[in-house]
N, C-alpha and C positions, 0 to 999 in steps of 0.2 A: 585313218590308216593305223593299223596296229603293227608294232615291231616286236621281235623277240630274237633271242639267241638260242639256237638248237645245238646241243652238245652231241657230237657223234664220235666215233672211235678216236680219231686223231685230229679233230678240228672243232672249232666253235663257229657256227654258221649264222650269219645275219640274215633274217627273214622279215619280209613285210607281207601283210595280208590286208586286202581291201576289197570291198564290194560283196555281192552275194550272187549266187547262181552257180552254173557249172564251173568247176575248177579249171583254171589256166595257170600253168607254171611258167614263169619267165626266167630263163637261165641267162641272166644279165639284167641287173636292175635297170629299168627304164621308167622313171616316174611319169613321164608324159603318156606313154603307152598304157601303163598301169591305170592311170587316172581315167583314161578314155574307156578301157575295157571294163573297169569296175562298175560301170552303169549296168552291165549285163551279166557279169560273171564274178566269181570269187577269184581274185588275182593274187597269186603267191609269187613274190619276187625273191630270188635267192642270189646272194653274193657267193660265188664259188669259193671254195677253200683257198686261202692265200690271196684273195682279191677283194677289193672294196673294204667293207667292214667285217669280213670274215677272216678268221685266223686259222693257220695250220700249225700244229705243234711240230717241234723239231723232229726231223726224220719222217714226217708224214708223206704218204704216197701222194703224188701230185698228178696222177694220170686221169684221163677222161673217164676211165672205168671207175676209179675211186670217187670222182665227183658225181658220176651217175648214181652210185650207191648212196651218196649223201643226199641227192635230190629225192630218191625213193624214200629214204629215211625221213626226210623233212615232210614229204607229202603224207606218209603214213602217220607221223606224229600229229598231223592236222586232221587225220581221219579221212583222207582222200585216197581211195584205192585205185581209181581210174581218172585220168585227167588229160587235158590237151597240153602240149609242151611247145613253147616258142623259144628257140635257141638263137642267140645273136653272137656272132664272132666266135670266140672260144666256146661260148655257151651252145653254139650250133653243133660243135663236135661232141660235147657232153650230151646234148639232146639226142643226137643220132645214136650214141652209145647206149643211152637210157632206153631208147625205143628198140634197139636190137637185143639188149641184155634182158630187158623186162617188158616184152611186148604186151603182156596182159594188162599192164598199168597204163600204157600210152594209147589214148583213143585217137588223137590226131597229132601231127607233127608239123611245125612250121620252122624252116631254117632261114635265117636272115644273115646276109653277108657271111655265108659259110665258105670255107676254103675247101676246094675239091682237088684231089690229086690229078695231075695232067695225064691223059687228056680228060677234060671235064665231061661228064655225061651230058647228053642233050636232054634238057628238061625245061619246062616252061618256068619263067621267072615270075613268081608271085609278087615279089618286091625286089627293089634294087637299093643300092646305098643312098640314092636320092629320094627314096620314098619318104614322104612326110608322115608324122605320127597319126594323123587323121586317116590317111590312106592305109597305113599298116593296121590300125585297129579295125578298119572296115574289112580288110582282107582276112584277118584272123577271125572275126565274127562270121564272115561268109564261109570260111573253112569249117566253122562249127555248125553251120546250117542255120544261124540266126540271121533273119532277114527282116526288112521293114523297119530298121532303126534310123534314127537321125543323128547327125553329128552333134554331140554335146560338148564340143571342144571350145 
């Protein structure tokens, strides 16, 4: 796994990159999920500005829109123009913003433990908070149309 710091307008973002294949952006670092997906894909993990090992400068905008721009900048810096996005928790809000603001960049979108405004829309649950990393990685790979894999966990 490679790590790097990407400097954007008003933040320094901690990024991990592992594996090879179609790009997947994880908007919340999840080492177990990244390890499993890296067998089939290039997995980019991003700590959102002000979270984890990423830093936000004083006065930095902390909106989902700003974090979505960060994510697009990071993926562009890595040469990825189109990619799958997996957003978890706050990362789900950022992923949804990324997909709506930059639809040409987002091929597929998976939201995990996303907060929905009441009343929540009726939608099938791909994963739940109890989903284990092996099940989540399988669900993401199936979303990408990658089948016939075995669990390398």
